[in-house]
N, C-alpha and C positions, 0 to 999 in steps of 0.2 A: 616769681619763683626763681630759684636757683638750682643750678644744673651742675655737674661736676664734667670737666671735658679736660681731660689730662690735669695736668697739676693746678689748673686753676680752674674755681667754684666763677660759674658765670651766672649772675643777674639777667634776667627777661622783663619785660613789661614796664609795668608803673611800679615807680617806688611812693608812695601816698600814705597817707593816714591809714587806709582802707589796708594794707598788702605789709607796710613795715613790722609790724609788731612780730607777725608770724617770720618772715625774714630774720630779723634780730634777733630773736631764740636760736635760728639755725646756726648764725655767725657763732653767738655764746658759745655751743655746744662745741664745736671748733674748736675756738681757741682755747675753751677749757685745757683738752689734751694735746692742740697740736698749733702748728701756725696756720694761719689763712691767707691766701691767696685770691680775690678779687676780680673780674675783670665783669666793668660795669658799661661797657662798649653797646651791649644791647638793650640798654635800658631808653621805654621810648618816654617817660616825663618822670617829673620828679615833686615834690612838696616838701616842706621844709620840716616834717620827716624822715627824709632821706639823711639830711643834714646832720638830725639828731642820731640818727641809725649809725652814721658812720664817725660820732664824736664819742657815741657807747662804747662801739667796738675797738674804738683805739684805748679807751680806759680798759676795756676789758684784757687786751692783749699785754699792756704795760701790766696790769696786775699778775697776772699769769706767767709774766716773761716770755709769751709767746711773739711772733714778726706778724704784725698785720701788714700786706701789701694789698694795693690797688691799682688797678688800671683803667684807663675809659672813663674815669668819671665825667660825665656828662656838663656841658656847659649852664645849665640851668644852676645845675647843684651848686658849681663853683660860686655863682652868681648870687649864692641865696645862702652861701656861706661868706664871702666877701661882705654884702646887705647888715649880717646881723655880727661881723667883726670875728667870724674864728676859723679863715680859710688858714690860718696858722697852723691850728690846732688839728686840721684834718691830714690822716695819713702820705704821706708823699707817694706820689704815682711813680708808678715802675714804668719802663721804657717797655 
């Protein structure tokens, strides 16, 4: 689930194959018309679908010339990205 809290969208719960498709579409809708700021600090678990989602959003942001900012990426997600050799392709984290 993603909820707006101030200027940030906050992801809650699990980012897995079961939940990522709907979240991915929500992010794409935002990126079609505006910058997207996502806070992942409340995510409980991830699988490889979460890495794929972030990479897809990064491509969409580049295509639409909007900014994608992220913070609070879970260590599990970063570990998977490193394992797959795509960590450098993830959006840079904001402070």
